[in-house]
Gaussian input, Z-matrix of N, CA and C with variables (Angstrom, degrees):
# hf/3-21g

backbone

0 1
 N
 C     1     B1
 C     2     B2     1     A1
 N     3     B3     2     A2     1     D1
 C     4     B4     3     A3     2     D2
 C     5     B5     4     A4     3     D3
 N     6     B6     5     A5     4     D4
 C     7     B7     6     A6     5     D5
 C     8     B8     7     A7     6     D6
 N     9     B9     8     A8     7     D7
 C    10    B10     9     A9     8     D8
 C    11    B11    10    A10     9     D9
 N    12    B12    11    A11    10    D10
 C    13    B13    12    A12    11    D11
 C    14    B14    13    A13    12    D12
 N    15    B15    14    A14    13    D13
 C    16    B16    15    A15    14    D14
 C    17    B17    16    A16    15    D15
 N    18    B18    17    A17    16    D16
 C    19    B19    18    A18    17    D17
 C    20    B20    19    A19    18    D18
 N    21    B21    20    A20    19    D19
 C    22    B22    21    A21    20    D20
 C    23    B23    22    A22    21    D21
 N    24    B24    23    A23    22    D22
 C    25    B25    24    A24    23    D23
 C    26    B26    25    A25    24    D24
 N    27    B27    26    A26    25    D25
 C    28    B28    27    A27    26    D26
 C    29    B29    28    A28    27    D27
 N    30    B30    29    A29    28    D28
 C    31    B31    30    A30    29    D29
 C    32    B32    31    A31    30    D30
 N    33    B33    32    A32    31    D31
 C    34    B34    33    A33    32    D32
 C    35    B35    34    A34    33    D33
 N    36    B36    35    A35    34    D34
 C    37    B37    36    A36    35    D35
 C    38    B38    37    A37    36    D36
 N    39    B39    38    A38    37    D37
 C    40    B40    39    A39    38    D38
 C    41    B41    40    A40    39    D39
 N    42    B42    41    A41    40    D40
 C    43    B43    42    A42    41    D41
 C    44    B44    43    A43    42    D42
 N    45    B45    44    A44    43    D43
 C    46    B46    45    A45    44    D44
 C    47    B47    46    A46    45    D45
 N    48    B48    47    A47    46    D46
 C    49    B49    48    A48    47    D47
 C    50    B50    49    A49    48    D48
 N    51    B51    50    A50    49    D49
 C    52    B52    51    A51    50    D50
 C    53    B53    52    A52    51    D51
 N    54    B54    53    A53    52    D52
 C    55    B55    54    A54    53    D53
 C    56    B56    55    A55    54    D54
 N    57    B57    56    A56    55    D55
 C    58    B58    57    A57    56    D56
 C    59    B59    58    A58    57    D57
 N    60    B60    59    A59    58    D58
 C    61    B61    60    A60    59    D59
 C    62    B62    61    A61    60    D60
 N    63    B63    62    A62    61    D61
 C    64    B64    63    A63    62    D62
 C    65    B65    64    A64    63    D63
 N    66    B66    65    A65    64    D64
 C    67    B67    66    A66    65    D65
 C    68    B68    67    A67    66    D66
 N    69    B69    68    A68    67    D67
 C    70    B70    69    A69    68    D68
 C    71    B71    70    A70    69    D69
 N    72    B72    71    A71    70    D70
 C    73    B73    72    A72    71    D71
 C    74    B74    73    A73    72    D72
 N    75    B75    74    A74    73    D73
 C    76    B76    75    A75    74    D74
 C    77    B77    76    A76    75    D75
 N    78    B78    77    A77    76    D76
 C    79    B79    78    A78    77    D77
 C    80    B80    79    A79    78    D78
 N    81    B81    80    A80    79    D79
 C    82    B82    81    A81    80    D80
 C    83    B83    82    A82    81    D81
 N    84    B84    83    A83    82    D82
 C    85    B85    84    A84    83    D83
 C    86    B86    85    A85    84    D84
 N    87    B87    86    A86    85    D85
 C    88    B88    87    A87    86    D86
 C    89    B89    88    A88    87    D87
 N    90    B90    89    A89    88    D88
 C    91    B91    90    A90    89    D89
 C    92    B92    91    A91    90    D90
 N    93    B93    92    A92    91    D91
 C    94    B94    93    A93    92    D92
 C    95    B95    94    A94    93    D93
 N    96    B96    95    A95    94    D94
 C    97    B97    96    A96    95    D95
 C    98    B98    97    A97    96    D96
 N    99    B99    98    A98    97    D97
 C   100   B100    99    A99    98    D98
 C   101   B101   100   A100    99    D99
 N   102   B102   101   A101   100   D100
 C   103   B103   102   A102   101   D101
 C   104   B104   103   A103   102   D102
 N   105   B105   104   A104   103   D103
 C   106   B106   105   A105   104   D104
 C   107   B107   106   A106   105   D105
 N   108   B108   107   A107   106   D106
 C   109   B109   108   A108   107   D107
 C   110   B110   109   A109   108   D108
 N   111   B111   110   A110   109   D109
 C   112   B112   111   A111   110   D110
 C   113   B113   112   A112   111   D111
 N   114   B114   113   A113   112   D112
 C   115   B115   114   A114   113   D113
 C   116   B116   115   A115   114   D114
 N   117   B117   116   A116   115   D115
 C   118   B118   117   A117   116   D116
 C   119   B119   118   A118   117   D117
 N   120   B120   119   A119   118   D118
 C   121   B121   120   A120   119   D119
 C   122   B122   121   A121   120   D120
 N   123   B123   122   A122   121   D121
 C   124   B124   123   A123   122   D122
 C   125   B125   124   A124   123   D123
 N   126   B126   125   A125   124   D124
 C   127   B127   126   A126   125   D125
 C   128   B128   127   A127   126   D126
 N   129   B129   128   A128   127   D127
 C   130   B130   129   A129   128   D128
 C   131   B131   130   A130   129   D129
 N   132   B132   131   A131   130   D130
 C   133   B133   132   A132   131   D131
 C   134   B134   133   A133   132   D132
 N   135   B135   134   A134   133   D133
 C   136   B136   135   A135   134   D134
 C   137   B137   136   A136   135   D135
 N   138   B138   137   A137   136   D136
 C   139   B139   138   A138   137   D137
 C   140   B140   139   A139   138   D138
 N   141   B141   140   A140   139   D139
 C   142   B142   141   A141   140   D140
 C   143   B143   142   A142   141   D141
 N   144   B144   143   A143   142   D142
 C   145   B145   144   A144   143   D143
 C   146   B146   145   A145   144   D144
 N   147   B147   146   A146   145   D145
 C   148   B148   147   A147   146   D146
 C   149   B149   148   A148   147   D147
 N   150   B150   149   A149   148   D148
 C   151   B151   150   A150   149   D149
 C   152   B152   151   A151   150   D150
 N   153   B153   152   A152   151   D151
 C   154   B154   153   A153   152   D152
 C   155   B155   154   A154   153   D153
 N   156   B156   155   A155   154   D154
 C   157   B157   156   A156   155   D155
 C   158   B158   157   A157   156   D156
 N   159   B159   158   A158   157   D157
 C   160   B160   159   A159   158   D158
 C   161   B161   160   A160   159   D159
 N   162   B162   161   A161   160   D160
 C   163   B163   162   A162   161   D161
 C   164   B164   163   A163   162   D162
 N   165   B165   164   A164   163   D163
 C   166   B166   165   A165   164   D164
 C   167   B167   166   A166   165   D165
 N   168   B168   167   A167   166   D166
 C   169   B169   168   A168   167   D167
 C   170   B170   169   A169   168   D168
 N   171   B171   170   A170   169   D169
 C   172   B172   171   A171   170   D170
 C   173   B173   172   A172   171   D171
 N   174   B174   173   A173   172   D172
 C   175   B175   174   A174   173   D173
 C   176   B176   175   A175   174   D174
 N   177   B177   176   A176   175   D175
 C   178   B178   177   A177   176   D176
 C   179   B179   178   A178   177   D177
 N   180   B180   179   A179   178   D178
 C   181   B181   180   A180   179   D179
 C   182   B182   181   A181   180   D180
 N   183   B183   182   A182   181   D181
 C   184   B184   183   A183   182   D182
 C   185   B185   184   A184   183   D183
 N   186   B186   185   A185   184   D184
 C   187   B187   186   A186   185   D185
 C   188   B188   187   A187   186   D186
 N   189   B189   188   A188   187   D187
 C   190   B190   189   A189   188   D188
 C   191   B191   190   A190   189   D189
 N   192   B192   191   A191   190   D190
 C   193   B193   192   A192   191   D191
 C   194   B194   193   A193   192   D192
 N   195   B195   194   A194   193   D193
 C   196   B196   195   A195   194   D194
 C   197   B197   196   A196   195   D195
 N   198   B198   197   A197   196   D196
 C   199   B199   198   A198   197   D197
 C   200   B200   199   A199   198   D198
 N   201   B201   200   A200   199   D199
 C   202   B202   201   A201   200   D200
 C   203   B203   202   A202   201   D201
 N   204   B204   203   A203   202   D202
 C   205   B205   204   A204   203   D203
 C   206   B206   205   A205   204   D204
 N   207   B207   206   A206   205   D205
 C   208   B208   207   A207   206   D206
 C   209   B209   208   A208   207   D207
 N   210   B210   209   A209   208   D208
 C   211   B211   210   A210   209   D209
 C   212   B212   211   A211   210   D210
 N   213   B213   212   A212   211   D211
 C   214   B214   213   A213   212   D212
 C   215   B215   214   A214   213   D213
 N   216   B216   215   A215   214   D214
 C   217   B217   216   A216   215   D215
 C   218   B218   217   A217   216   D216
 N   219   B219   218   A218   217   D217
 C   220   B220   219   A219   218   D218
 C   221   B221   220   A220   219   D219
 N   222   B222   221   A221   220   D220
 C   223   B223   222   A222   221   D221
 C   224   B224   223   A223   222   D222
 N   225   B225   224   A224   223   D223
 C   226   B226   225   A225   224   D224
 C   227   B227   226   A226   225   D225
 N   228   B228   227   A227   226   D226
 C   229   B229   228   A228   227   D227
 C   230   B230   229   A229   228   D228
 N   231   B231   230   A230   229   D229
 C   232   B232   231   A231   230   D230
 C   233   B233   232   A232   231   D231
 N   234   B234   233   A233   232   D232
 C   235   B235   234   A234   233   D233
 C   236   B236   235   A235   234   D234
 N   237   B237   236   A236   235   D235
 C   238   B238   237   A237   236   D236
 C   239   B239   238   A238   237   D237
 N   240   B240   239   A239   238   D238
 C   241   B241   240   A240   239   D239
 C   242   B242   241   A241   240   D240
 N   243   B243   242   A242   241   D241
 C   244   B244   243   A243   242   D242
 C   245   B245   244   A244   243   D243
 N   246   B246   245   A245   244   D244
 C   247   B247   246   A246   245   D245
 C   248   B248   247   A247   246   D246
 N   249   B249   248   A248   247   D247
 C   250   B250   249   A249   248   D248
 C   251   B251   250   A250   249   D249
 N   252   B252   251   A251   250   D250
 C   253   B253   252   A252   251   D251
 C   254   B254   253   A253   252   D252
 N   255   B255   254   A254   253   D253
 C   256   B256   255   A255   254   D254
 C   257   B257   256   A256   255   D255
 N   258   B258   257   A257   256   D256
 C   259   B259   258   A258   257   D257
 C   260   B260   259   A259   258   D258
 N   261   B261   260   A260   259   D259
 C   262   B262   261   A261   260   D260
 C   263   B263   262   A262   261   D261
 N   264   B264   263   A263   262   D262
 C   265   B265   264   A264   263   D263
 C   266   B266   265   A265   264   D264
 N   267   B267   266   A266   265   D265
 C   268   B268   267   A267   266   D266
 C   269   B269   268   A268   267   D267
 N   270   B270   269   A269   268   D268
 C   271   B271   270   A270   269   D269
 C   272   B272   271   A271   270   D270
 N   273   B273   272   A272   271   D271
 C   274   B274   273   A273   272   D272
 C   275   B275   274   A274   273   D273
 N   276   B276   275   A275   274   D274
 C   277   B277   276   A276   275   D275
 C   278   B278   277   A277   276   D276
 N   279   B279   278   A278   277   D277
 C   280   B280   279   A279   278   D278
 C   281   B281   280   A280   279   D279
 N   282   B282   281   A281   280   D280
 C   283   B283   282   A282   281   D281
 C   284   B284   283   A283   282   D282
 N   285   B285   284   A284   283   D283
 C   286   B286   285   A285   284   D284
 C   287   B287   286   A286   285   D285
 N   288   B288   287   A287   286   D286
 C   289   B289   288   A288   287   D287
 C   290   B290   289   A289   288   D288
 N   291   B291   290   A290   289   D289
 C   292   B292   291   A291   290   D290
 C   293   B293   292   A292   291   D291
 N   294   B294   293   A293   292   D292
 C   295   B295   294   A294   293   D293
 C   296   B296   295   A295   294   D294
 N   297   B297   296   A296   295   D295
 C   298   B298   297   A297   296   D296
 C   299   B299   298   A298   297   D297
 N   300   B300   299   A299   298   D298
 C   301   B301   300   A300   299   D299
 C   302   B302   301   A301   300   D300
 N   303   B303   302   A302   301   D301
 C   304   B304   303   A303   302   D302
 C   305   B305   304   A304   303   D303
 N   306   B306   305   A305   304   D304
 C   307   B307   306   A306   305   D305
 C   308   B308   307   A307   306   D306
 N   309   B309   308   A308   307   D307
 C   310   B310   309   A309   308   D308
 C   311   B311   310   A310   309   D309
 N   312   B312   311   A311   310   D310
 C   313   B313   312   A312   311   D311
 C   314   B314   313   A313   312   D312
 N   315   B315   314   A314   313   D313
 C   316   B316   315   A315   314   D314
 C   317   B317   316   A316   315   D315
 N   318   B318   317   A317   316   D316
 C   319   B319   318   A318   317   D317
 C   320   B320   319   A319   318   D318
 N   321   B321   320   A320   319   D319
 C   322   B322   321   A321   320   D320
 C   323   B323   322   A322   321   D321
 N   324   B324   323   A323   322   D322
 C   325   B325   324   A324   323   D323
 C   326   B326   325   A325   324   D324
 N   327   B327   326   A326   325   D325
 C   328   B328   327   A327   326   D326
 C   329   B329   328   A328   327   D327
 N   330   B330   329   A329   328   D328
 C   331   B331   330   A330   329   D329
 C   332   B332   331   A331   330   D330
 N   333   B333   332   A332   331   D331
 C   334   B334   333   A333   332   D332
 C   335   B335   334   A334   333   D333
 N   336   B336   335   A335   334   D334
 C   337   B337   336   A336   335   D335
 C   338   B338   337   A337   336   D336

   B1=1.4521
   B2=1.5233
   B3=1.3466
   B4=1.4599
   B5=1.5201
   B6=1.3362
   B7=1.4616
   B8=1.5507
   B9=1.3400
   B10=1.4683
   B11=1.5255
   B12=1.3640
   B13=1.4658
   B14=1.5333
   B15=1.3275
   B16=1.4688
   B17=1.5290
   B18=1.3101
   B19=1.4604
   B20=1.5370
   B21=1.3352
   B22=1.4659
   B23=1.5331
   B24=1.3274
   B25=1.4566
   B26=1.5211
   B27=1.3257
   B28=1.4546
   B29=1.5085
   B30=1.3234
   B31=1.4648
   B32=1.5104
   B33=1.3249
   B34=1.4539
   B35=1.5472
   B36=1.3132
   B37=1.4717
   B38=1.5159
   B39=1.3160
   B40=1.4666
   B41=1.5105
   B42=1.3064
   B43=1.4481
   B44=1.5064
   B45=1.3131
   B46=1.4529
   B47=1.5366
   B48=1.3188
   B49=1.4609
   B50=1.5254
   B51=1.2772
   B52=1.4616
   B53=1.5275
   B54=1.3145
   B55=1.4709
   B56=1.5290
   B57=1.2839
   B58=1.4752
   B59=1.5225
   B60=1.3514
   B61=1.4650
   B62=1.5047
   B63=1.3382
   B64=1.4575
   B65=1.5187
   B66=1.3414
   B67=1.4335
   B68=1.5027
   B69=1.3084
   B70=1.4544
   B71=1.5094
   B72=1.3408
   B73=1.4597
   B74=1.5211
   B75=1.3084
   B76=1.4676
   B77=1.5294
   B78=1.3213
   B79=1.4610
   B80=1.5180
   B81=1.3208
   B82=1.4698
   B83=1.5136
   B84=1.3108
   B85=1.4666
   B86=1.5256
   B87=1.3326
   B88=1.4537
   B89=1.5258
   B90=1.3098
   B91=1.4290
   B92=1.5407
   B93=1.3330
   B94=1.4577
   B95=1.5272
   B96=1.3171
   B97=1.4507
   B98=1.5273
   B99=1.3287
   B100=1.4650
   B101=1.5195
   B102=1.3436
   B103=1.4622
   B104=1.5418
   B105=1.3226
   B106=1.4678
   B107=1.5269
   B108=1.3066
   B109=1.4662
   B110=1.5015
   B111=1.3012
   B112=1.4733
   B113=1.5097
   B114=1.3552
   B115=1.4756
   B116=1.5253
   B117=1.3120
   B118=1.4767
   B119=1.5200
   B120=1.3106
   B121=1.4481
   B122=1.5387
   B123=1.3168
   B124=1.4345
   B125=1.5313
   B126=1.2823
   B127=1.4445
   B128=1.5289
   B129=1.3165
   B130=1.4579
   B131=1.5371
   B132=1.2944
   B133=1.4549
   B134=1.5055
   B135=1.3136
   B136=1.4434
   B137=1.5098
   B138=1.2982
   B139=1.4595
   B140=1.5293
   B141=1.3141
   B142=1.4463
   B143=1.5148
   B144=1.3326
   B145=1.4739
   B146=1.5241
   B147=1.3485
   B148=1.4715
   B149=1.5133
   B150=1.3333
   B151=1.4693
   B152=1.5136
   B153=1.3200
   B154=1.4578
   B155=1.5282
   B156=1.3274
   B157=1.4669
   B158=1.5234
   B159=1.3290
   B160=1.4188
   B161=1.5287
   B162=1.3384
   B163=1.4582
   B164=1.5114
   B165=1.3172
   B166=1.4728
   B167=1.5107
   B168=1.3470
   B169=1.4299
   B170=1.5268
   B171=1.3256
   B172=1.4796
   B173=1.4965
   B174=1.3496
   B175=1.4541
   B176=1.5392
   B177=1.3307
   B178=1.4658
   B179=1.5186
   B180=1.3196
   B181=1.4725
   B182=1.5361
   B183=1.3235
   B184=1.4748
   B185=1.5387
   B186=1.3158
   B187=1.4665
   B188=1.5100
   B189=1.3344
   B190=1.4630
   B191=1.5245
   B192=1.2971
   B193=1.4533
   B194=1.5221
   B195=1.3278
   B196=1.4435
   B197=1.5296
   B198=1.3355
   B199=1.4659
   B200=1.5247
   B201=1.2968
   B202=1.4674
   B203=1.5152
   B204=1.3348
   B205=1.4549
   B206=1.5298
   B207=1.3298
   B208=1.4626
   B209=1.5276
   B210=1.3365
   B211=1.4380
   B212=1.5078
   B213=1.3361
   B214=1.4380
   B215=1.5256
   B216=1.3262
   B217=1.4487
   B218=1.5384
   B219=1.3239
   B220=1.4658
   B221=1.5308
   B222=1.3345
   B223=1.4571
   B224=1.5276
   B225=1.2996
   B226=1.4570
   B227=1.5065
   B228=1.3267
   B229=1.4369
   B230=1.5323
   B231=1.3210
   B232=1.4679
   B233=1.5300
   B234=1.3261
   B235=1.4769
   B236=1.5150
   B237=1.3401
   B238=1.4788
   B239=1.5309
   B240=1.3105
   B241=1.4544
   B242=1.5279
   B243=1.3231
   B244=1.4736
   B245=1.5313
   B246=1.3283
   B247=1.4813
   B248=1.5212
   B249=1.3351
   B250=1.4717
   B251=1.5164
   B252=1.3047
   B253=1.4661
   B254=1.5197
   B255=1.3117
   B256=1.4816
   B257=1.5155
   B258=1.3235
   B259=1.4672
   B260=1.5359
   B261=1.3270
   B262=1.4775
   B263=1.5154
   B264=1.3449
   B265=1.4480
   B266=1.5519
   B267=1.3163
   B268=1.4640
   B269=1.5288
   B270=1.3465
   B271=1.4646
   B272=1.5233
   B273=1.3390
   B274=1.4529
   B275=1.5290
   B276=1.3425
   B277=1.4619
   B278=1.5401
   B279=1.3242
   B280=1.4481
   B281=1.5130
   B282=1.3159
   B283=1.4619
   B284=1.5481
   B285=1.3262
   B286=1.4458
   B287=1.5296
   B288=1.3172
   B289=1.4685
   B290=1.5376
   B291=1.3417
   B292=1.4629
   B293=1.5286
   B294=1.3281
   B295=1.4551
   B296=1.5232
   B297=1.3135
   B298=1.4644
   B299=1.5300
   B300=1.3218
   B301=1.4531
   B302=1.5125
   B303=1.3386
   B304=1.4880
   B305=1.4951
   B306=1.3203
   B307=1.4617
   B308=1.5078
   B309=1.3082
   B310=1.4657
   B311=1.5272
   B312=1.3382
   B313=1.4791
   B314=1.5046
   B315=1.3281
   B316=1.4478
   B317=1.5116
   B318=1.3308
   B319=1.4697
   B320=1.5285
   B321=1.3331
   B322=1.4379
   B323=1.5345
   B324=1.3244
   B325=1.4483
   B326=1.5234
   B327=1.3438
   B328=1.4765
   B329=1.5019
   B330=1.3168
   B331=1.4664
   B332=1.5166
   B333=1.3191
   B334=1.4904
   B335=1.5183
   B336=1.3117
   B337=1.4699
   B338=1.5075
   A1=107.24
   A2=116.27
   A3=120.21
   A4=110.43
   A5=114.82
   A6=120.92
   A7=110.28
   A8=117.71
   A9=120.20
   A10=110.41
   A11=116.96
   A12=120.78
   A13=110.74
   A14=115.01
   A15=119.72
   A16=109.72
   A17=118.63
   A18=122.74
   A19=110.58
   A20=116.77
   A21=121.07
   A22=111.65
   A23=117.99
   A24=122.01
   A25=110.27
   A26=117.25
   A27=120.42
   A28=113.54
   A29=118.02
   A30=122.08
   A31=113.11
   A32=117.52
   A33=121.24
   A34=114.02
   A35=121.35
   A36=119.39
   A37=112.94
   A38=118.76
   A39=121.47
   A40=111.09
   A41=119.20
   A42=122.45
   A43=112.27
   A44=119.27
   A45=122.91
   A46=110.34
   A47=116.42
   A48=121.65
   A49=112.21
   A50=118.68
   A51=122.32
   A52=110.13
   A53=116.90
   A54=121.92
   A55=108.11
   A56=117.77
   A57=121.06
   A58=111.26
   A59=116.95
   A60=119.41
   A61=111.17
   A62=113.93
   A63=118.92
   A64=112.18
   A65=117.57
   A66=121.96
   A67=109.27
   A68=118.65
   A69=120.46
   A70=111.25
   A71=118.16
   A72=121.45
   A73=112.74
   A74=116.88
   A75=121.03
   A76=108.37
   A77=115.77
   A78=121.11
   A79=112.85
   A80=116.94
   A81=120.74
   A82=111.71
   A83=118.39
   A84=122.05
   A85=110.12
   A86=115.15
   A87=120.99
   A88=109.34
   A89=116.89
   A90=121.36
   A91=107.42
   A92=116.66
   A93=122.77
   A94=109.63
   A95=119.73
   A96=121.57
   A97=111.68
   A98=117.23
   A99=121.25
   A100=112.41
   A101=117.62
   A102=120.42
   A103=112.40
   A104=117.04
   A105=124.99
   A106=113.23
   A107=116.83
   A108=121.53
   A109=110.69
   A110=117.69
   A111=122.75
   A112=111.38
   A113=116.95
   A114=121.17
   A115=109.80
   A116=115.41
   A117=122.69
   A118=107.80
   A119=115.87
   A120=118.79
   A121=109.22
   A122=116.08
   A123=121.47
   A124=108.90
   A125=117.49
   A126=122.29
   A127=110.69
   A128=116.75
   A129=122.34
   A130=110.10
   A131=116.00
   A132=122.29
   A133=108.80
   A134=116.94
   A135=120.05
   A136=110.61
   A137=116.76
   A138=123.23
   A139=108.68
   A140=117.21
   A141=121.13
   A142=109.02
   A143=115.26
   A144=118.15
   A145=111.00
   A146=118.94
   A147=120.69
   A148=113.17
   A149=118.65
   A150=120.68
   A151=116.09
   A152=119.15
   A153=120.22
   A154=112.15
   A155=115.87
   A156=121.78
   A157=110.55
   A158=116.21
   A159=123.63
   A160=108.91
   A161=115.84
   A162=120.09
   A163=112.46
   A164=116.19
   A165=123.70
   A166=105.78
   A167=116.58
   A168=122.31
   A169=109.79
   A170=115.48
   A171=122.30
   A172=107.51
   A173=116.21
   A174=122.78
   A175=108.15
   A176=115.31
   A177=120.13
   A178=113.26
   A179=118.00
   A180=122.31
   A181=111.04
   A182=118.09
   A183=120.92
   A184=111.93
   A185=118.37
   A186=121.99
   A187=114.89
   A188=117.28
   A189=121.32
   A190=111.18
   A191=116.35
   A192=122.62
   A193=107.62
   A194=118.50
   A195=121.65
   A196=108.85
   A197=114.82
   A198=120.34
   A199=110.84
   A200=114.01
   A201=122.34
   A202=110.46
   A203=118.35
   A204=121.75
   A205=113.07
   A206=118.15
   A207=122.19
   A208=110.06
   A209=116.61
   A210=122.15
   A211=114.84
   A212=118.21
   A213=121.03
   A214=109.71
   A215=118.88
   A216=120.98
   A217=114.08
   A218=118.19
   A219=120.66
   A220=114.42
   A221=116.80
   A222=120.74
   A223=110.24
   A224=117.67
   A225=123.49
   A226=116.30
   A227=118.30
   A228=119.90
   A229=111.54
   A230=116.39
   A231=120.65
   A232=113.37
   A233=116.08
   A234=119.67
   A235=110.64
   A236=116.73
   A237=119.83
   A238=110.49
   A239=116.99
   A240=122.32
   A241=111.43
   A242=116.60
   A243=120.01
   A244=110.17
   A245=117.55
   A246=121.02
   A247=110.94
   A248=116.81
   A249=120.65
   A250=109.81
   A251=116.92
   A252=121.64
   A253=111.04
   A254=117.66
   A255=121.62
   A256=109.96
   A257=117.84
   A258=121.65
   A259=110.49
   A260=116.17
   A261=120.31
   A262=111.39
   A263=117.22
   A264=119.88
   A265=110.98
   A266=116.12
   A267=120.71
   A268=111.18
   A269=116.06
   A270=120.70
   A271=110.76
   A272=118.35
   A273=120.31
   A274=112.57
   A275=116.35
   A276=120.28
   A277=112.64
   A278=116.91
   A279=121.22
   A280=115.98
   A281=117.72
   A282=120.03
   A283=107.95
   A284=115.47
   A285=120.34
   A286=113.18
   A287=115.99
   A288=122.36
   A289=110.77
   A290=117.12
   A291=120.77
   A292=111.78
   A293=115.48
   A294=119.85
   A295=111.77
   A296=117.42
   A297=122.00
   A298=110.08
   A299=115.68
   A300=120.16
   A301=112.58
   A302=116.80
   A303=121.70
   A304=112.32
   A305=117.32
   A306=122.75
   A307=112.08
   A308=117.51
   A309=121.83
   A310=113.88
   A311=117.21
   A312=119.15
   A313=113.17
   A314=117.62
   A315=124.08
   A316=106.76
   A317=116.90
   A318=119.11
   A319=110.82
   A320=116.74
   A321=121.42
   A322=111.54
   A323=116.97
   A324=120.42
   A325=112.22
   A326=115.44
   A327=118.99
   A328=110.63
   A329=118.19
   A330=122.46
   A331=110.52
   A332=117.22
   A333=120.29
   A334=110.79
   A335=116.66
   A336=118.63
   A337=111.67
   D1=129.10
   D2=-179.24
   D3=-75.72
   D4=169.09
   D5=-176.89
   D6=-65.65
   D7=-38.44
   D8=-178.55
   D9=-69.03
   D10=-39.06
   D11=177.71
   D12=-65.03
   D13=-38.75
   D14=179.25
   D15=-66.45
   D16=-40.80
   D17=179.08
   D18=-63.69
   D19=-44.49
   D20=178.33
   D21=-61.96
   D22=-35.24
   D23=177.39
   D24=-65.99
   D25=-37.94
   D26=177.76
   D27=-71.24
   D28=-33.96
   D29=-178.13
   D30=-82.41
   D31=-24.63
   D32=-174.10
   D33=-55.61
   D34=-44.51
   D35=177.41
   D36=-60.34
   D37=-27.56
   D38=-179.05
   D39=-75.23
   D40=-21.81
   D41=-179.46
   D42=-100.11
   D43=16.34
   D44=-179.18
   D45=-74.11
   D46=-175.98
   D47=-179.25
   D48=-66.00
   D49=-16.43
   D50=179.51
   D51=-62.80
   D52=-39.97
   D53=179.46
   D54=-104.23
   D55=80.78
   D56=-177.99
   D57=-86.41
   D58=-28.29
   D59=179.46
   D60=-84.79
   D61=-175.20
   D62=179.99
   D63=-79.37
   D64=-24.58
   D65=179.04
   D66=-117.52
   D67=145.88
   D68=176.37
   D69=-63.92
   D70=155.58
   D71=-178.93
   D72=-64.02
   D73=147.22
   D74=178.74
   D75=-81.14
   D76=106.85
   D77=-177.20
   D78=-73.46
   D79=-16.15
   D80=-179.55
   D81=-107.12
   D82=20.47
   D83=-178.85
   D84=-64.69
   D85=138.08
   D86=178.81
   D87=-94.11
   D88=146.62
   D89=170.35
   D90=-125.54
   D91=155.08
   D92=-177.89
   D93=-66.80
   D94=129.26
   D95=179.30
   D96=-73.29
   D97=-14.58
   D98=-176.98
   D99=-92.48
   D100=-50.56
   D101=-177.50
   D102=-113.46
   D103=-0.96
   D104=177.57
   D105=62.01
   D106=23.79
   D107=176.48
   D108=-77.48
   D109=150.23
   D110=176.73
   D111=-93.77
   D112=-0.12
   D113=179.30
   D114=-83.62
   D115=67.62
   D116=-176.13
   D117=-117.35
   D118=139.15
   D119=176.17
   D120=-136.23
   D121=159.55
   D122=180.00
   D123=-73.09
   D124=124.31
   D125=-178.75
   D126=-88.12
   D127=-48.99
   D128=179.21
   D129=-163.37
   D130=170.85
   D131=173.65
   D132=-116.89
   D133=147.79
   D134=175.53
   D135=-133.62
   D136=157.30
   D137=-177.90
   D138=-98.02
   D139=124.23
   D140=175.83
   D141=-83.46
   D142=166.01
   D143=-176.78
   D144=-70.17
   D145=-35.72
   D146=-174.10
   D147=-127.18
   D148=-20.46
   D149=-167.73
   D150=-108.11
   D151=15.31
   D152=176.88
   D153=86.02
   D154=-153.91
   D155=-176.18
   D156=-90.47
   D157=144.90
   D158=172.84
   D159=-133.06
   D160=159.02
   D161=-178.22
   D162=-104.69
   D163=148.30
   D164=168.43
   D165=-105.98
   D166=131.96
   D167=178.92
   D168=-107.04
   D169=153.64
   D170=177.50
   D171=-129.49
   D172=131.04
   D173=179.54
   D174=-90.98
   D175=125.22
   D176=178.55
   D177=-73.91
   D178=-20.62
   D179=-178.51
   D180=-79.98
   D181=-56.68
   D182=-172.90
   D183=-106.04
   D184=-8.49
   D185=178.15
   D186=79.09
   D187=10.04
   D188=179.93
   D189=-72.91
   D190=145.33
   D191=175.66
   D192=-116.20
   D193=132.87
   D194=-178.24
   D195=-147.96
   D196=156.03
   D197=-177.73
   D198=-87.71
   D199=170.58
   D200=-178.02
   D201=-65.07
   D202=-29.65
   D203=-176.76
   D204=-99.52
   D205=5.81
   D206=-178.03
   D207=-56.34
   D208=128.87
   D209=177.92
   D210=80.12
   D211=0.91
   D212=179.62
   D213=-95.16
   D214=164.08
   D215=178.25
   D216=-62.11
   D217=-22.33
   D218=-179.37
   D219=-94.64
   D220=4.34
   D221=179.53
   D222=-66.36
   D223=128.17
   D224=177.07
   D225=83.12
   D226=0.05
   D227=178.00
   D228=-75.84
   D229=138.14
   D230=-176.24
   D231=-94.35
   D232=-23.70
   D233=-177.16
   D234=-75.83
   D235=155.53
   D236=176.61
   D237=-63.09
   D238=142.08
   D239=-178.81
   D240=-58.75
   D241=-34.34
   D242=-179.59
   D243=-64.60
   D244=-36.58
   D245=178.70
   D246=-70.73
   D247=-38.33
   D248=177.67
   D249=-61.25
   D250=-43.34
   D251=178.79
   D252=-61.33
   D253=-41.53
   D254=179.24
   D255=-63.76
   D256=-41.86
   D257=-179.86
   D258=-65.00
   D259=-46.45
   D260=179.24
   D261=-63.38
   D262=-37.46
   D263=178.12
   D264=-66.23
   D265=-42.15
   D266=177.57
   D267=-59.36
   D268=-44.04
   D269=-179.10
   D270=-67.25
   D271=-41.35
   D272=-179.18
   D273=-72.97
   D274=-22.94
   D275=176.39
   D276=-80.89
   D277=0.31
   D278=175.02
   D279=102.68
   D280=4.48
   D281=178.46
   D282=-71.48
   D283=135.74
   D284=-177.26
   D285=-70.05
   D286=165.50
   D287=-177.08
   D288=-64.22
   D289=-47.88
   D290=179.62
   D291=-62.20
   D292=-43.40
   D293=179.96
   D294=-64.48
   D295=-40.93
   D296=178.96
   D297=-64.31
   D298=-43.32
   D299=178.11
   D300=-59.40
   D301=-43.81
   D302=176.62
   D303=-65.28
   D304=-45.35
   D305=-176.47
   D306=-61.12
   D307=-45.01
   D308=-175.04
   D309=-98.72
   D310=-3.62
   D311=179.44
   D312=66.91
   D313=36.80
   D314=-177.46
   D315=-121.35
   D316=143.74
   D317=179.42
   D318=-68.39
   D319=154.70
   D320=179.56
   D321=-62.94
   D322=-38.02
   D323=179.60
   D324=-63.63
   D325=-37.37
   D326=177.68
   D327=-64.34
   D328=-42.48
   D329=179.18
   D330=-65.20
   D331=-42.50
   D332=179.43
   D333=-64.78
   D334=-39.48
   D335=-179.98
   D336=-69.08

């Protein structure tokens, strides 16, 4: 197989019916959690206390405003994301609930929730 034939074989899947437009689809596109419209734009950014910047989105259809983490498991959490990851890793590695609570200085109920 020549180099040009090999290159065409690699490019062929990219030119299939999946990519009908001139640009590939936006895999990270947001939709409104309230009306499910795709007419959503970034309203502003805000600085969190521990986790860096996050975006606020605004829906042009229903006028709803929602955060980047709305509806996700980390929505409303006050602890730094890095600490949450450490606690989850400790629990999945077999560390007990009482031991994890003592190690990280977090209540058992907080870890369970």
